C-alpha positions as CSV (number, residue, x, y, z in Angstrom):
1,M,-42.4,-31.3,27.7
2,T,-45.6,-30.2,28.7
3,S,-43.1,-29.5,32.4
4,Q,-40.6,-27.7,30.5
5,I,-43.0,-25.3,28.8
6,A,-44.7,-24.2,32.5
7,E,-41.3,-23.6,34.1
8,G,-40.2,-21.5,31.0
9,L,-43.6,-20.0,31.7
10,K,-42.7,-19.2,35.2
11,A,-39.3,-17.5,34.9
12,V,-41.2,-15.4,32.2
13,A,-44.5,-14.8,34.3
14,P,-44.0,-11.3,36.1
15,S,-42.5,-9.7,32.7
16,I,-45.8,-10.8,30.7
17,I,-48.1,-9.9,33.1
18,V,-45.9,-6.5,35.1
19,G,-46.5,-3.5,32.5
20,T,-49.4,-4.7,30.1
21,M,-52.1,-2.3,30.3
22,F,-53.7,-4.1,33.1
23,L,-51.9,-2.6,35.8
24,D,-53.0,-1.1,38.4
25,P,-50.4,1.0,40.6
26,F,-53.1,1.4,44.1
27,E,-52.9,-2.8,43.3
28,H,-49.4,-3.6,42.5
29,V,-47.6,-1.2,45.3
30,G,-49.9,-3.6,47.2
31,E,-48.2,-6.8,46.0
32,L,-45.1,-5.1,46.2
33,L,-44.7,-3.2,49.9
34,K,-45.7,-5.8,52.8
35,T,-44.3,-2.9,56.0
36,P,-48.7,-1.3,56.8
37,Q,-46.8,2.1,57.6
38,L,-45.0,2.4,54.3
39,L,-47.8,1.1,52.1
40,G,-50.2,2.8,54.0
41,D,-48.1,6.6,53.1
42,V,-47.6,5.9,49.4
43,R,-50.9,4.8,49.1
44,S,-52.3,8.1,50.4
45,S,-50.3,10.0,48.7
46,L,-51.4,8.1,45.5
47,C,-55.2,9.4,46.5
48,W,-53.5,12.9,46.5
49,Y,-52.5,12.1,42.9
50,V,-55.6,11.4,41.6
51,D,-57.5,13.6,43.4
52,I,-54.9,16.6,41.3
53,A,-55.7,14.7,38.2
54,Y,-59.8,15.0,38.8
55,V,-59.7,19.0,38.9
56,R,-57.3,18.9,36.3
57,E,-59.8,17.3,34.3
58,L,-62.8,19.3,35.4
59,R,-60.5,22.4,34.4
60,N,-59.7,20.7,31.1
61,V,-63.5,20.4,30.5
62,F,-64.3,23.2,31.2
63,W,-60.7,25.3,29.2
64,S,-61.9,23.3,26.2
65,G,-65.6,23.0,26.0
66,F,-66.7,27.1,27.6
67,N,-63.0,28.9,26.9
68,D,-65.1,31.0,24.1
69,L,-67.2,32.6,27.1
70,H,-64.2,33.1,29.1
71,D,-62.3,35.9,26.6
72,Q,-66.2,36.8,25.6
73,D,-66.6,37.6,29.0
74,T,-70.3,36.6,29.3
75,S,-72.6,34.1,30.7
76,V,-74.8,31.0,29.5
77,E,-77.8,30.2,30.1
78,Y,-78.0,26.6,32.6
79,N,-79.9,24.9,29.7
80,D,-77.1,26.0,27.3
81,F,-74.6,24.4,29.5
82,L,-76.6,21.1,29.9
83,A,-76.7,21.0,25.9
84,R,-73.3,21.4,25.4
85,M,-72.6,19.0,28.2
86,H,-74.3,16.5,26.2
87,E,-73.1,17.2,23.2
88,R,-69.9,16.5,24.1
89,D,-70.7,13.9,26.1
90,F,-72.3,11.6,23.2
91,A,-69.2,12.9,20.9
92,Q,-66.8,11.0,23.3
93,Y,-69.3,8.2,23.9
94,I,-69.2,7.8,20.0
95,T,-65.5,8.3,19.9
96,A,-64.9,5.8,22.6
97,E,-67.6,3.3,21.1
98,Q,-65.4,3.2,17.9
99,G,-62.4,2.4,19.4
100,F,-60.3,5.6,19.6
101,E,-58.9,6.8,23.2
102,A,-61.6,8.9,25.2
103,G,-59.1,12.0,25.7
104,S,-60.5,14.5,27.6
105,G,-64.2,15.1,28.5
106,P,-67.1,14.0,31.0
107,L,-66.6,10.5,31.0
108,V,-63.1,11.3,32.2
109,V,-64.3,12.8,34.9
110,R,-66.4,10.4,35.7
111,Q,-63.9,7.6,35.7
112,L,-61.2,9.8,37.4
113,G,-64.3,10.1,40.2
114,R,-64.9,6.1,40.8
115,L,-61.2,5.7,40.5
116,R,-61.1,8.2,43.5
117,A,-63.9,6.9,45.8
118,A,-62.5,2.9,45.0
119,W,-58.6,4.5,46.3
120,Y,-60.1,6.0,49.4
121,D,-62.6,3.4,50.0
122,S,-59.6,0.7,50.1
123,L,-58.3,2.9,53.0
124,N,-60.3,1.8,55.5
125,A,-61.4,4.9,56.1
126,Q,-57.8,6.4,57.1
127,T,-58.1,9.5,55.1
128,P,-61.8,10.2,53.8
129,M,-61.5,11.5,50.5
130,P,-62.0,15.3,50.1
131,S,-65.1,17.3,48.4
132,L,-64.5,19.0,45.5
133,E,-65.0,22.2,47.4
134,D,-62.1,21.1,50.0
135,L,-59.8,20.4,47.1
136,L,-60.5,23.7,45.6
137,A,-60.4,25.4,48.9
138,N,-57.0,24.0,49.3
139,E,-55.2,24.9,46.4
140,K,-52.5,27.4,47.1
141,P,-50.4,29.3,44.7
142,P,-46.8,27.9,44.2
143,R,-43.9,29.8,45.9
144,V,-40.2,30.1,44.8
145,G,-39.0,27.1,44.9
146,A,-34.7,26.2,46.0
147,I,-33.7,25.4,43.2
148,Q,-35.9,28.1,40.9
149,Y,-34.4,30.6,43.9
150,E,-30.9,29.5,42.9
151,R,-31.4,29.9,39.1
152,L,-32.5,33.8,40.2
153,D,-29.9,34.1,41.7
154,M,-27.5,33.2,39.3
155,L,-29.7,35.8,36.8
156,A,-29.1,39.0,39.3
157,K,-25.6,37.8,39.6
158,H,-24.9,38.2,36.2
159,M,-27.0,41.1,35.7
160,A,-25.5,43.1,38.6
161,G,-22.3,42.2,38.2
162,D,-19.5,43.3,40.8
163,D,-22.5,45.8,42.1
164,K,-24.0,43.9,45.7
165,E,-26.2,46.3,46.6
166,L,-27.2,45.9,42.8
167,Y,-27.3,42.3,43.2
168,K,-29.6,42.4,45.9
169,Q,-32.4,44.5,44.4
170,Y,-32.3,42.4,41.3
171,L,-32.8,38.9,43.1
172,D,-36.2,40.8,45.3
173,N,-37.3,42.1,42.2
174,L,-37.2,38.4,40.2
175,V,-38.2,36.5,43.0
176,A,-41.6,39.3,43.8
177,R,-42.0,38.9,40.2
178,E,-42.2,35.5,39.8
179,N,-44.7,35.3,43.2
180,T,-46.7,37.5,41.8
181,Q,-47.2,35.7,38.4
182,A,-48.2,32.5,40.3
183,Q,-50.6,34.7,42.9
184,Y,-52.6,35.8,39.7
185,A,-52.4,32.4,37.4
186,H,-54.1,30.8,40.9
187,T,-56.6,33.8,41.2
188,N,-57.7,33.0,37.4
189,R,-57.6,29.7,38.1
190,Q,-60.2,29.9,41.5
191,R,-62.8,32.5,38.9
192,I,-64.0,29.3,37.8
193,N,-64.4,26.9,40.7
194,A,-68.5,27.6,40.0
195,C,-68.1,26.2,37.0
196,L,-66.2,23.6,37.6
197,H,-69.1,22.5,40.3
198,L,-71.7,22.4,37.9
199,I,-69.4,20.4,35.7
200,A,-68.7,17.5,38.4
201,S,-72.7,17.4,39.2
202,F,-73.7,17.2,35.5
203,C,-70.6,14.5,35.5
204,E,-72.1,12.5,38.6
205,A,-75.8,13.3,37.4
206,T,-75.8,11.4,34.6
207,D,-72.8,8.6,35.5
208,T,-74.5,5.3,35.0
209,A,-72.5,3.0,36.7
210,V,-71.1,0.9,34.6
211,E,-68.1,-1.0,35.7
212,F,-64.7,0.6,35.5
213,Q,-60.6,-0.4,35.6
214,F,-57.7,1.4,36.1
215,H,-56.6,0.6,32.3
216,Q,-59.7,2.4,30.9
217,L,-57.8,5.5,31.3
218,P,-56.7,7.1,28.7
219,N,-52.6,6.4,28.6
220,T,-51.4,9.6,29.0
221,T,-53.4,10.4,32.9
222,Q,-52.8,5.9,33.7
223,K,-48.9,7.2,33.3
224,R,-48.9,10.4,34.8
225,L,-50.4,7.9,37.7
226,I,-47.7,5.5,38.0
227,E,-44.9,7.7,36.8
228,A,-45.9,9.1,40.3
229,V,-45.0,5.9,42.7
230,P,-41.6,6.2,42.6
231,Q,-41.8,10.0,43.4
232,I,-44.1,9.3,46.1
233,L,-41.9,6.6,47.7
234,N,-38.7,8.9,47.6
235,N,-40.6,11.5,49.6
236,V,-42.2,8.4,52.0
237,I,-38.4,7.6,52.8
238,L,-37.4,10.5,53.0
239,R,-40.4,11.8,55.1
240,M,-39.3,8.5,57.6
241,S,-35.8,9.4,57.5
242,R,-36.8,12.2,59.7
243,D,-39.1,10.5,62.1
244,R,-37.6,9.7,65.7
245,K,-40.4,7.2,67.0
246,M,-39.0,4.6,64.0
247,S,-36.0,2.3,64.8
248,T,-32.9,2.2,62.6
249,L,-34.7,-1.4,62.0
250,E,-37.9,-0.2,61.0
251,Y,-36.4,2.6,58.1
252,S,-34.0,-0.2,57.0
253,A,-36.4,-2.6,56.2
254,C,-38.9,0.1,54.4
255,M,-36.1,2.3,52.4
256,I,-35.4,-1.6,50.8
257,E,-38.5,-2.3,50.2
258,A,-38.9,1.4,48.6
259,G,-35.6,0.5,46.6
260,A,-36.9,-3.0,45.4
261,A,-40.3,-1.2,44.5
262,I,-39.2,1.9,42.5
263,K,-37.1,-0.2,40.3
264,A,-40.2,-2.5,39.8
265,F,-41.9,0.6,38.9
266,N,-39.4,1.9,36.7
267,K,-38.9,-0.9,35.0
268,I,-42.8,-1.1,33.6
269,L,-42.4,2.2,32.7
270,A,-39.5,1.7,30.8
271,T,-41.7,-0.8,28.8
272,P,-42.9,-0.2,24.9
273,R,-46.3,0.1,26.5
274,W,-45.8,3.3,28.4
275,A,-42.5,4.2,26.9
276,A,-44.2,5.0,23.5
277,V,-46.6,7.1,25.5
278,E,-45.9,11.0,25.6
279,I,-47.1,13.6,28.0
């Protein structure tokens, strides 16, 4: 009887373990991918995604804690800044101690900072961890992409009718307007970079270096990083298809591994644990 139960557990073990709250996508891709180049490219891209999450969280802390100062175009003394940050930090600590999700705040900034350090360290110095200054300096305003351009083209044709010259004028104006708005939003984000450095410094200085694991992040942040994996795998395989130094046999092996990993992560995201998390 005991042996039958053991055999039954072996069959369902993957469904019990994979997709639970203890999933770490960085470690899980290491279990699914065996080709070194594919694994290295996917993990490197995951580090880039956690960089984005880190900067996003810093901005969330600013906009939720200091938005009133930004709207009033006023300054704040450093002691007042520290007081607000400590107040926010303590409120988040109490929330977490009561068993509720921490949400956004200094605690999450610290967690993502530790996660960045751990993931980049696992790359064995193949890709050095960029500083916050580098992350902010490398941000660029988004340009009109292929899908958006196609839709603007449809709109211009609808507005201009059969007039080709008017159509071209409308299309140029629509594209220019979208690029201008993107540049304005980018410039507005860059205005608070100095504040983001202060927030990051505060979070580092007040970090108690308590042991941290991926599943302690807010559910929305976890899901964003887990959802990134299938997209990363598709992009990596697409890039590899243009690599002339890679043999067809190597590419086929990577493509098969990537396809299986995409199915595995999509299966994880379809479980009730993650399907219930709204982003």
